[in-house]
Structure formats: structure tokens, C-alpha cells
C-alpha positions in Angstrom: -2.1 -17.2 -6.4 1.4 -16.2 -5.6 2.3 -15.4 -2.0 2.2 -11.8 -1.6 5.6 -10.7 0.0 6.5 -7.1 1.5 7.3 -4.4 -0.9 5.3 -6.0 -3.7 2.3 -3.8 -5.3 -0.7 -5.6 -6.0 -4.3 -4.7 -7.3 -6.8 -4.9 -4.7 -10.2 -4.6 -4.4 -11.4 -2.5 -1.6 -15.1 -2.5 -2.1 -17.5 -2.8 -0.3 -16.3 0.1 1.7 -17.9 2.3 4.1 -17.7 5.9 4.9 -14.2 7.6 4.1 -12.3 4.3 3.4 -10.2 4.1 0.2 -12.9 2.6 -2.4 -12.8 0.7 -5.7 -9.9 -1.4 -6.8 -6.3 0.1 -6.8 -2.8 -0.7 -6.0 -1.6 -1.2 -2.6 1.7 -1.8 -1.1 2.2 -5.3 1.0 3.7 -4.2 4.2 3.6 -7.2 6.5 6.5 -9.5 7.3 6.0 -13.3 6.6 6.9 -14.1 10.2 3.5 -12.3 11.6 0.3 -13.6 11.5 -1.3 -17.0 11.1 -4.4 -16.2 9.0 -4.8 -15.4 5.3 -4.6 -12.1 5.5 -1.9 -9.3 4.2 -1.3 -5.6 5.6 -1.4 -3.2 2.9 -1.3 0.5 2.2 -3.0 1.9 -0.6 -1.9 3.7 -3.3 -3.6 6.9 -4.9 -2.7 9.8 -7.4 0.0 12.3 -6.2 -1.9 15.7 -5.3 0.2 18.8 -4.5 -1.3 19.1 -0.8 0.1 15.6 -0.1 3.4 17.5 0.3 2.4 18.9 3.4 1.1 15.4 4.6 4.2 13.2 6.3 1.9 10.2 5.9 1.8 10.3 2.3 5.1 8.9 0.7 5.6 10.0 -3.0 6.3 7.0 -5.6 7.3 7.9 -9.1 6.4 5.7 -11.8 9.2 3.5 -13.0 9.6 0.3 -15.0 10.5 -1.7 -11.5 7.4 -0.5 -9.7 4.6 -0.7 -12.5 3.1 2.4 -11.8 1.6 4.5 -14.6 1.8 8.0 -12.7 2.9 9.6 -9.8 1.4 8.4 -6.9 1.0 8.3 -3.2 0.9 5.5 -0.6 -1.3 6.7 2.3 0.0 4.9 5.3 -3.2 6.6 7.2 -5.4 4.3 5.4 -3.2 1.0 6.3 -5.3 -2.2 6.3 -5.3 -5.7 7.2 -7.5 -7.8 4.7 -8.2 -11.0 3.1 -5.8 -12.1 0.6 -9.0 -13.0 -1.8 -9.1 -9.4 -2.3 -5.7 -9.3 -3.9 -6.4 -9.1 -8.1 -3.0 -9.3 -9.2 0.8 -8.6 -8.7 1.7 -5.4 -10.4 5.5 -5.1 -9.6 7.4 -4.0 -6.1 8.7 -1.1 -4.9 12.6 -0.6 -3.3 13.3 -1.9 0.0 14.1 1.9 1.2 10.9 3.4 -0.2 9.1 0.3 1.9 10.8 1.3 5.0 9.7 4.8 4.6 6.4 3.6 4.2 6.9 1.7 7.6 8.0 4.9 9.3 5.0 7.0 8.1 2.8 4.2 9.6 4.5 4.3 12.7 3.8 8.1 12.8 0.3 7.6 12.2 0.0 5.2 15.1 2.3 7.2 17.5 5.4 5.1 17.6 
């Protein structure tokens, strides 16, 4: 498996999930920097289909489909569902988002944790 890097979109198997956690296999953005951590884990933010109410939620970052990111529809990265998970949950690399988009998602994570 390729080593996942910050800003890449990977198909992730989130099952089994509990309660309101994100479910099923879906894309997610890798957010961790390579200098942090020692275990075979990655920090990801799940991506879901964009819905109009997300406009009012600053922790949802809109991602438009492009050949560069491999997304097929308008999507949102849900920074409130940021997760650290095993690299064994990564199914396949999709593509990557821009550095600016990655930074905006990082800012949304900071908002969610009160930084």
C-alpha cells in the first residue's frame, strides 16, 4: 500500500461504526503530518455528499468535483467527524485536494476543538 500523505483522498472503510459515527465505505481526506505519530494510524476527515444546510455549518468544507481530486459530485468534508484510524481501513487512494483546501479543513478542525 502507498503511504498516505496529507491532502490525499482515500476510500475508507468506516465500519463497524457505533451510534451517529460516520458509516460505510466513503472518501476521506488524510490530515496528519508525517512528523507526528509512531503507530500505523492516519488522521482523516470524512467526505459526504453536499447538502444545502451545510452552508450554515462552518465545520463543513465544500469540495467541488475535479479531475485533480477524483470526486464525482459536490461534497463536504465534515471536520466534526475527524478520526484517527488504522491504515488497514484505507481501501484505495482516490486523488488529492489542494493545499489551500487542506489548510481550510485544518482550520475547521481547530474550530471544532476550540483552538
